C-alpha positions as CSV (number, residue, x, y, z in Angstrom):
1,M,21.7,13.4,27.6
2,S,24.7,14.9,28.0
3,E,26.2,17.6,26.0
4,A,29.1,17.4,23.7
5,P,32.2,19.5,24.1
6,A,32.2,23.3,23.9
7,D,34.4,23.7,21.0
8,L,32.9,20.4,19.0
9,E,30.4,21.6,16.6
10,T,27.4,18.6,17.5
11,A,26.4,19.1,13.6
12,D,29.9,17.3,13.1
13,L,29.4,14.5,15.8
14,D,27.9,11.2,15.1
15,H,24.5,9.7,16.9
16,E,26.9,7.6,19.6
17,T,29.6,10.5,20.0
18,R,26.5,13.3,21.5
19,V,26.6,10.6,24.7
20,G,28.7,10.7,27.7
21,G,30.0,7.1,30.0
22,G,26.7,8.8,32.9
23,D,24.5,7.6,29.8
24,H,22.4,4.5,30.3
25,E,24.2,1.7,28.5
26,A,20.8,0.8,26.8
27,L,21.0,4.6,25.1
28,R,24.5,4.7,24.5
29,L,24.8,0.7,22.4
30,W,21.4,1.6,20.7
31,L,23.2,5.1,19.5
32,R,26.6,3.2,18.5
33,L,24.0,-0.1,16.5
34,L,22.5,3.7,14.9
35,T,26.1,5.3,14.2
36,C,27.4,1.9,12.2
37,T,24.5,1.7,10.2
38,N,24.3,5.3,9.7
39,L,28.2,4.6,8.4
40,I,28.2,1.6,6.0
41,E,24.5,2.6,4.4
42,A,27.3,5.8,3.3
43,S,29.6,3.9,2.3
44,I,28.0,2.0,0.2
45,R,25.1,5.3,-0.7
46,A,28.3,6.3,-2.3
47,A,29.9,3.7,-3.6
48,L,26.5,3.1,-5.4
49,R,26.4,6.1,-7.2
50,R,30.4,6.2,-8.1
51,D,30.4,3.0,-9.5
52,F,27.2,2.6,-11.3
53,N,25.3,5.5,-11.5
54,V,22.9,3.9,-8.7
55,T,21.0,4.7,-5.5
56,L,20.3,2.3,-2.7
57,P,16.0,2.2,-3.1
58,R,16.5,1.2,-6.2
59,F,19.0,-1.3,-5.5
60,D,16.9,-2.8,-3.3
61,L,13.8,-3.3,-5.8
62,M,16.0,-5.3,-7.5
63,A,17.9,-7.0,-5.1
64,Q,13.6,-8.4,-3.8
65,L,13.8,-8.8,-8.1
66,Y,16.8,-10.8,-8.3
67,Q,15.2,-13.7,-5.2
68,H,11.9,-14.1,-6.9
69,A,12.5,-15.0,-10.4
70,D,8.6,-15.2,-11.2
71,G,8.1,-11.4,-10.0
72,L,6.8,-10.4,-7.5
73,K,3.5,-7.8,-6.9
74,M,3.7,-4.3,-6.6
75,G,2.1,-4.6,-3.3
76,E,4.5,-7.3,-2.0
77,L,7.4,-5.0,-3.4
78,S,6.3,-2.4,-1.3
79,Q,6.1,-4.0,2.2
80,R,9.1,-6.5,1.7
81,L,10.9,-2.8,0.5
82,M,8.6,-1.5,4.2
83,V,8.1,2.0,2.0
84,T,5.2,3.6,-0.5
85,G,3.3,1.5,-3.2
86,G,3.6,5.1,-4.6
87,N,8.1,4.5,-4.1
88,V,7.4,1.2,-5.9
89,T,5.8,2.9,-8.4
90,G,8.3,5.9,-9.0
91,I,11.5,3.4,-8.9
92,A,9.7,0.9,-10.9
93,D,9.3,3.5,-13.8
94,Q,12.9,4.4,-14.2
95,L,13.5,0.3,-14.8
96,V,10.3,-0.5,-16.7
97,R,12.2,3.4,-18.4
98,E,16.1,1.4,-19.0
99,N,14.4,-2.7,-19.8
100,L,15.9,-3.0,-16.2
101,V,12.3,-4.7,-15.2
102,V,9.3,-5.6,-17.1
103,R,5.9,-4.6,-15.6
104,E,2.9,-6.5,-16.5
105,A,-0.5,-8.1,-15.2
106,D,-0.4,-10.3,-12.5
107,P,-2.6,-13.7,-13.9
108,A,-4.2,-14.4,-10.6
109,D,-5.0,-10.7,-9.9
110,R,-6.1,-8.6,-13.0
111,R,-6.1,-5.7,-9.9
112,A,-2.3,-5.7,-9.5
113,W,0.8,-5.3,-11.6
114,R,3.7,-7.8,-11.7
115,L,7.5,-7.2,-11.7
116,T,10.6,-9.2,-13.2
117,L,14.1,-8.4,-14.2
118,T,14.2,-8.5,-17.6
119,A,17.7,-10.5,-18.4
120,A,19.5,-7.4,-18.7
121,G,18.3,-6.1,-15.0
122,R,19.9,-9.9,-14.3
123,E,22.9,-8.6,-15.6
124,A,23.0,-5.2,-13.8
125,F,22.2,-6.2,-10.5
126,A,24.3,-9.6,-10.3
127,A,27.8,-6.8,-11.0
128,M,26.0,-4.8,-9.1
129,A,25.2,-7.6,-6.3
130,A,29.4,-9.1,-6.5
131,R,31.3,-5.3,-5.8
132,H,28.4,-4.6,-3.2
133,E,29.1,-7.6,-1.6
134,G,33.3,-6.4,-1.8
135,W,32.7,-3.9,0.0
136,I,30.2,-4.5,3.1
137,A,33.9,-7.3,2.9
138,G,36.2,-4.2,3.6
139,L,33.5,-2.0,5.5
140,T,33.4,-5.6,8.4
141,G,37.3,-6.1,7.2
142,G,38.4,-4.1,10.8
143,L,37.1,-7.8,13.0
144,A,38.6,-11.0,13.0
145,P,36.2,-14.0,11.7
146,G,35.8,-14.6,14.6
147,E,34.5,-10.7,15.6
148,R,32.4,-11.4,12.9
149,D,31.0,-14.2,14.1
150,Q,30.6,-12.9,17.4
151,L,28.8,-10.1,16.9
152,Y,26.4,-11.6,14.4
153,R,24.7,-14.5,17.3
154,L,24.8,-11.1,19.3
155,L,22.6,-9.6,17.9
156,G,20.8,-12.1,16.2
157,R,20.1,-12.8,20.2
158,L,19.3,-8.9,20.3
159,K,16.5,-9.7,17.8
160,T,14.6,-11.7,19.1
161,T,14.7,-10.0,22.5
162,V,13.0,-6.8,20.8
163,K,9.6,-6.5,20.5
164,E,7.3,-5.0,17.1
165,P,5.0,-2.0,18.8
166,A,1.6,-3.2,19.8
């Protein structure tokens, strides 16, 4: 990897600005994707905190439950969110205390718990989701509709070529 100019603090640089033109184009592409992801995620995290006093993991858990009106088992949530069961339990405990989620024994599997959004939880999430969509539209608003569509298609092609680790 190329070194950053001596007059710039490395800590102040994003991932992409730490590479030079001589670095491999695949590396530059990866770092650009990572930088864009990090910038968008940081903006969304800050907006969720500012406007709803909610963390992104909490928003993501509620989003999964919102899509599944009959609820999801804790293990299913863990898989969908790609986090440990302990992470899901911690967030679920908070949401249950706030009456946004209900935790019930799964009738089909007595060893499992099923989480479901309450009416208050569905209402709260719907408000957050509407604002979230607006934030995403604003963050991608620098691209013309055709450019967004082209980027979406290209990233879809990239997604199909990326292999999961063995």
